[in-house]
C-alpha positions in Angstrom: 33.1 -14.0 0.3 29.4 -14.3 0.0 27.2 -12.0 -2.1 25.9 -10.0 0.9 29.4 -9.3 2.2 30.5 -8.2 -1.3 27.5 -5.8 -1.5 28.5 -4.4 1.9 32.0 -3.6 0.7 31.1 -2.2 -2.7 27.7 -0.6 -1.9 26.3 -2.5 -4.9 22.5 -2.5 -5.0 20.7 -5.4 -6.5 17.2 -4.0 -5.8 15.6 -2.7 -9.1 12.6 -0.8 -7.6 10.2 -2.5 -10.0 8.1 -4.1 -7.2 7.6 -3.2 -3.5 9.5 -5.8 -1.4 7.6 -8.0 1.0 9.6 -9.0 4.1 8.7 -11.7 6.6 9.8 -12.6 10.1 8.6 -15.3 12.5 5.8 -13.0 13.9 5.5 -10.2 11.3 4.8 -9.4 7.7 6.2 -6.2 6.3 4.5 -5.1 3.1 3.4 -2.2 0.9 0.5 0.0 2.2 -3.0 -0.9 1.1 -6.2 1.2 1.2 -7.5 -0.8 4.1 -4.4 0.3 6.2 -5.9 3.8 6.5 -7.8 3.0 9.7 -4.8 1.4 11.4 -2.5 4.2 10.3 -4.9 6.8 11.5 -5.2 5.1 14.9 -1.4 4.9 15.2 -0.8 8.6 14.4 -3.8 9.9 16.3 -2.3 8.5 19.5 -0.6 11.3 21.4 1.7 8.8 23.2 2.9 7.4 20.0 3.4 10.9 18.5 5.3 12.2 21.5 8.7 11.9 19.9 7.6 12.1 16.2 7.9 15.6 14.6 4.2 15.7 13.6 1.0 16.7 15.3 -1.3 13.9 16.1 -3.7 13.1 13.2 -7.1 14.5 13.5 -8.7 13.1 10.3 -8.6 9.9 8.3 -7.6 11.9 5.3 -4.2 12.6 7.0 -3.6 8.8 6.9 -4.4 8.8 3.1 -1.8 11.7 2.7 0.7 9.7 4.7 0.3 6.6 2.4 0.5 8.9 -0.6 3.9 10.0 0.7 5.0 6.4 1.1 4.1 5.7 -2.5 5.9 8.9 -3.7 9.2 8.2 -2.0 9.1 4.6 -3.5 8.5 6.0 -7.0 11.3 8.6 -6.5 13.6 5.8 -5.2 14.4 7.9 -2.1 12.8 5.6 0.5 10.6 2.7 1.4 8.0 2.5 4.2 6.6 -0.9 5.2 3.3 -1.5 6.9 3.9 -4.0 9.7 1.2 -6.6 10.4 1.1 -9.4 12.9 1.4 -12.7 11.0 -1.1 -14.7 13.0 -3.9 -12.1 13.2 -3.3 -9.8 10.2 -3.5 -6.9 12.6 -1.8 -3.6 11.7 0.9 -2.9 14.3 3.0 -0.1 12.9 5.4 1.1 10.2 9.1 0.9 9.5 11.4 2.0 6.7 14.0 4.2 5.1 14.0 7.8 3.9 16.6 10.1 2.6 18.3 7.4 0.5 21.5 8.9 -0.9 22.7 6.6 -3.6 26.0 8.5 -4.1 27.0 7.8 -0.5 25.1 4.5 0.0 23.5 6.1 3.1 19.9 6.3 4.4 17.9 7.0 7.5 15.7 4.5 9.3 12.4 5.4 11.0 9.8 3.3 12.8 6.7 3.5 15.0 4.5 0.9 16.7 1.0 0.9 18.1 0.9 1.4 21.8 -0.9 -2.0 22.4 2.2 -3.7 21.0 4.8 -1.9 22.9 7.2 -4.1 25.0 6.6 -7.3 23.0 9.9 -7.3 21.0 8.1 -6.6 17.7 10.1 -3.5 16.7 13.6 -5.1 17.0 12.2 -8.0 14.9 10.9 -5.7 12.2 14.0 -3.5 12.2 16.4 -6.5 11.8 14.4 -7.5 8.6 14.6 -3.9 7.3 18.3 -3.7 8.1 18.9 -7.0 6.3 17.2 -5.5 3.3 19.1 -2.2 3.6 22.5 -3.8 3.8 21.6 -6.5 1.3 19.6 -5.6 -1.8 19.8 -1.8 -1.2 23.6 -1.9 -0.9 23.8 0.5 2.1 27.1 1.2 3.7 25.6 3.3 6.5 22.2 3.4 8.1 21.4 6.4 10.4 18.7 7.1 12.9 17.7 10.3 14.7 16.3 9.8 18.2 14.8 12.3 20.7 17.1 12.3 23.8 14.0 11.8 26.0 12.9 8.7 24.1 14.4 6.1 26.4 12.7 3.1 24.6 14.2 4.1 21.3 17.6 4.6 22.8 17.4 1.1 24.3 16.4 -0.2 20.8 19.4 1.5 19.2 21.7 -0.1 21.7 20.1 -3.5 21.3 20.5 -3.4 17.6 24.2 -2.4 17.7 23.9 1.2 16.6 26.6 3.6 17.6 25.9 7.0 19.1 27.7 9.6 17.0 26.7 12.7 18.9 24.0 15.1 19.8 22.6 17.5 17.2 21.7 20.6 19.2 18.4 22.3 18.4 18.4 20.4 15.2 14.7 20.6 14.4 11.8 22.9 15.2 9.0 20.7 16.3 5.7 21.5 17.9 6.7 25.1 18.7 10.2 24.5 20.0 13.7 23.6 18.9 14.7 20.1 19.9 18.0 18.2 20.1 18.3 14.9 18.4 20.8 12.0 19.0 22.5 10.8 15.9 23.0 7.0 15.7 24.4 4.9 12.9 25.4 1.4 12.0 27.8 0.5 9.2 27.6 -2.5 6.9 30.9 -3.9 8.2 29.5 -3.7 11.8 26.2 -5.3 10.9 27.8 -8.2 9.0 29.7 -9.1 12.2 
């Protein structure tokens, strides 16, 4: 049995949180936020189409991007999550974010979240980024279960969950109050034993 499979079975984490991890894929670099990301992050979250299924109002000021990056730094310090900035390897262009929140060490469970600039939709970048993040979650983070919450109207995200092998667990009715209304969410998950197959 290799080390990764043993981690899957025991939920043993090898990540020590001393340094933010850098991940690389053929087309992408996933890394810690830097001050120069504020413009790209603002552009991402100011886009109403990107924000359609995200439980936040579109950003109206660059300071909101600073606050968002401050939250990224805080969840890493608290060891409750990690949020990677995604950049295109060839151009260095900011294309989105991806990461974990709500890390529950006792249960080796966490939730994944992701977003991508509209100009990069439909290019297969998010599946590529998420696979790297899942490798890290089920590997060094020792996750047994990774969850996702998806708006039932977000067809692209539902297709992504299916493509990545997530299982639909059910519908959380009126689970969140977002933008003036209660919304349902679809609960998806993937287990370490399923991912390793």
